[in-house]
C-alpha positions in Angstrom: 32.7 63.4 66.0 29.0 62.3 66.2 29.3 60.5 62.9 32.4 58.7 64.1 30.7 57.9 67.4 27.7 56.4 65.5 30.0 54.2 63.5 31.7 53.1 66.8 28.3 52.2 68.3 27.3 50.2 65.2 30.7 48.4 65.2 30.2 47.5 68.9 26.7 46.2 68.2 27.9 44.1 65.3 30.8 42.7 67.3 28.4 41.8 70.1 26.1 40.1 67.7 28.9 38.1 66.2 30.1 37.0 69.7 26.5 36.0 70.5 26.2 34.0 67.3 29.5 32.2 68.1 28.2 31.2 71.5 25.0 29.8 70.0 26.9 27.5 67.6 29.4 26.5 70.2 29.9 22.7 70.3 28.6 20.7 73.3 31.0 18.0 74.4 30.7 15.7 77.3 33.2 13.6 79.3 32.8 10.0 80.6 34.3 10.3 84.1 35.8 6.8 83.8 38.5 8.8 81.9 39.6 10.4 85.1 38.7 7.6 87.5 41.7 7.8 89.7 41.4 11.6 90.0 37.7 11.2 90.9 38.7 8.7 93.6 41.4 10.9 95.0 39.6 14.3 94.9 36.3 14.5 93.1 35.7 18.2 93.8 39.1 19.3 92.4 38.7 17.0 89.4 35.3 18.4 88.5 36.6 21.9 88.8 39.4 21.1 86.3 36.9 19.5 83.9 34.9 22.7 84.0 37.9 24.8 83.3 38.7 22.6 80.2 35.3 23.5 78.9 33.3 20.3 79.0 29.6 21.0 79.0 28.3 17.8 80.7 29.5 14.5 82.1 28.5 10.9 82.1 29.2 9.4 85.5 30.8 6.0 86.2 30.5 6.1 90.0 27.0 5.2 91.1 26.5 2.8 94.1 23.8 2.5 96.8 21.9 5.6 95.8 24.9 7.8 95.6 27.4 9.2 93.1 31.0 9.0 94.0 29.9 8.8 97.6 27.7 11.9 97.3 24.0 12.2 97.5 22.4 12.9 94.1 21.7 16.6 94.8 25.1 17.1 96.3 26.9 15.7 93.3 24.6 17.6 90.9 25.4 20.8 92.7 29.1 20.2 92.5 28.8 19.8 88.7 26.5 22.8 88.3 28.7 25.0 90.4 31.4 24.3 87.8 29.2 25.0 84.8 28.7 21.3 84.0 25.4 19.4 83.5 24.8 15.9 84.9 23.5 14.3 81.7 24.2 10.6 81.8 25.4 7.7 83.9 27.0 4.3 83.4 25.6 1.7 85.8 23.6 -1.6 85.7 23.0 -5.1 86.8 23.6 -8.4 85.1 20.7 -10.5 83.9 19.0 -11.9 87.0 17.7 -15.4 87.4 14.2 -16.2 88.8 15.6 -16.3 92.3 17.1 -12.8 92.1 14.6 -11.1 89.8 12.7 -9.2 92.5 15.8 -8.1 94.2 17.2 -6.8 90.9 14.0 -4.9 90.0 14.1 -3.3 93.5 17.8 -2.3 92.8 16.7 -0.7 89.6 13.9 1.2 91.3 16.4 2.7 93.8 18.9 3.4 91.0 16.3 5.2 88.8 15.1 7.3 91.7 18.6 8.5 92.5 19.3 9.4 88.9 15.9 11.1 88.6 16.7 13.2 91.7 20.0 14.2 90.1 18.3 15.2 86.9 20.0 12.6 84.8 18.5 12.0 81.4 20.2 8.8 80.3 21.2 5.6 82.1 23.5 3.4 80.1 24.5 -0.2 81.1 28.1 -0.8 79.9 28.3 -4.5 80.3 26.8 -8.0 80.1 27.9 -11.0 82.1 29.0 -14.3 80.5 25.3 -15.1 79.7 25.3 -12.3 77.2 28.1 -14.0 75.4 26.6 -17.5 75.7 23.7 -19.1 73.9 21.2 -17.3 71.7 18.5 -18.0 74.3 20.6 -16.2 77.0 21.1 -13.2 74.6 17.4 -13.1 73.9 16.8 -13.0 77.7 19.1 -10.1 78.0 17.2 -8.2 75.3 13.9 -8.9 77.1 15.5 -7.7 80.4 16.8 -4.5 78.8 13.3 -3.8 77.4 11.8 -4.1 80.9 14.5 -1.8 82.4 14.0 0.6 79.5 10.3 0.7 80.3 11.0 1.5 83.9 13.3 4.3 82.9 10.8 5.7 80.4 8.2 6.0 83.1 10.5 8.2 85.0 11.5 10.4 82.1 14.9 8.8 81.6 16.2 6.9 78.5 17.9 3.6 78.9 20.8 2.5 76.7 23.5 -0.1 76.2 27.2 0.5 75.6 29.3 -2.0 73.6 32.8 -3.3 73.8 34.4 -5.5 71.2 33.0 -8.8 72.3 29.6 -8.1 70.8 31.2 -8.2 67.4 33.9 -10.8 67.4 32.0 -13.5 69.2 29.0 -14.5 67.0 26.1 -16.6 68.1 24.4 -19.0 65.7 26.2 -17.2 62.9 24.9 -13.8 63.9 26.8 -10.8 65.2 25.5 -10.3 68.8 25.2 -6.5 68.4 23.0 -6.9 65.4 20.8 -9.4 67.3 20.5 -6.9 70.2 19.5 -4.1 67.9 16.9 -6.3 66.2 15.4 -7.7 69.4 15.2 -4.7 71.7 12.4 -2.1 71.4 13.7 1.2 70.0 11.2 3.0 72.2 12.8 1.4 75.3 16.4 0.8 74.5 18.9 3.0 72.6 22.5 2.1 71.9 25.6 4.0 72.8 28.2 3.1 70.2 31.8 3.1 71.4 33.4 3.9 68.1 36.8 2.6 69.1 35.6 -0.8 70.4 33.4 -1.3 67.3 36.5 -0.9 65.1 38.6 -3.1 67.4 35.8 -5.7 67.0 36.3 -5.7 63.2 33.3 -3.7 62.2 32.6 -0.2 60.9 30.3 2.2 62.8 29.1 3.6 59.5 27.4 0.3 58.6 25.5 0.4 61.9 24.4 4.0 61.4 23.2 3.1 57.9 21.5 -0.2 58.8 19.9 1.0 62.1 19.3 4.7 61.8 18.1 6.6 64.8 19.2 4.0 67.4 22.4 5.7 68.6 21.6 8.6 70.8 24.8 9.0 72.7 28.2 8.4 71.1 31.4 7.4 72.9 34.1 9.1 70.9 37.2 7.2 71.7 40.6 6.4 70.2 43.4 4.0 71.4 44.6 6.8 73.7 44.0 10.5 73.1 41.6 11.4 70.3 43.2 11.5 66.9 46.6 10.3 68.1 46.5 6.7 66.6 45.5 7.7 63.1 43.4 4.6 62.9 40.0 6.2 63.5 38.2 7.8 60.6 36.1 10.1 62.8 35.3 12.4 59.8 33.4 9.7 57.9 31.6 8.7 61.1 30.5 12.2 62.0 29.2 12.6 58.4 26.4 10.2 59.5 25.8 11.7 62.9 22.3 12.9 62.1 21.4 9.6 60.5 22.6 7.7 63.5 20.3 9.6 65.8 23.2 11.1 67.8 22.1 13.8 70.3 25.2 14.0 72.4 28.9 13.1 72.0 31.0 12.0 74.9 34.7 11.7 75.1 36.2 8.7 76.8 40.0 8.1 77.3 40.9 4.7 78.8 44.6 4.6 78.1 47.0 7.6 78.1 50.3 9.0 77.0 49.9 11.8 79.5 48.3 12.5 82.8 44.5 11.8 82.5 43.4 15.4 82.9 45.9 16.4 80.2 44.7 13.6 77.9 41.0 14.6 78.3 42.0 18.2 77.5 43.8 17.1 74.4 40.8 15.1 73.3 38.5 18.1 74.0 40.7 20.4 71.9 40.8 17.8 69.1 37.0 17.8 68.8 36.8 21.6 69.1 39.2 22.0 66.2 37.6 19.4 64.0 35.4 21.2 61.4 33.3 18.0 60.8 32.2 18.0 64.5 29.1 20.3 64.6 
C-alpha cells in the first residue's frame, strides 16, 4: 500500500511538472481591437470579456481620442482588460505630418497622447497611416521620416516604443524609383522607430515579408498576422515561411487582425486564434 502510494505521489508530481512546463511554453497572442470595432462600439466591456475567454493574452487598441480609450480613462480601460486576464500592450493612433503652422499644436497633442498611454501601461504606440504627403514627393516622405524620428524620441523618453504600420500603398506607389517602405526603413532611426509589418498588406502590395526580414533584420518588433479574412482561410499566405524568420525580423509580439469576415467578428477572431495555437511553426 505504501509503495503504491509513493508511486501515486510521484506520478502526481510529474503530472504537475508537465502541466507547469506546458504553461511556460504557452504561446502569447494578441488581438488588434479594430478586428471587433463594432462590438467595441456597442459594448466594450462585454467584448473584452469575450476576448479574454477566447484566450488572447494582450490587445492593441484602436480607440484612442482626447486622452481616453474607447471613452474610458486610461486606468479604467486598463482595469477592464486586466480584470479579464488581458494586458494592454499596444495602441494604434497618430497624427499626420504637420506643417509649420500646426507643428506646436501637434507636438502638444503627442505629449497628451503619450501621457495617457504611459498611464495605461502601454509599451508600444503605432501610427497606422500617413496622409497624402506620405505618398507624394520624396521630400515629403523624408519629412515624414524626420517627423517619426522626433515622435519616436518623445516616446522613448517615456519608456514607450514608437512604430509605423504599413498598408499596400507603401509598396505599389514608388517614389523616384524607390519603394517607399524601403526608403522609410533606411531613413528612420532604428533606435526611435520600429516597423509593424502587416503581412497581408505587404503581400497585396506585391512584396514578400521574408525579403524585408532578411534585408532589415531587427526592425519589426510587432507583427500584424493577417489574411484576407480569417487566418489560413485564403490559402494565399505562406505564414510558415514568414515565421521561420521571426527571430531574424526582431519580432517580440504577434498580433491578430481580421478586417473582413465570413462570420461574426468574435467568431472570426476565435478561429484566427485557434489557427495560430494549432500551427506548430508559431512558437
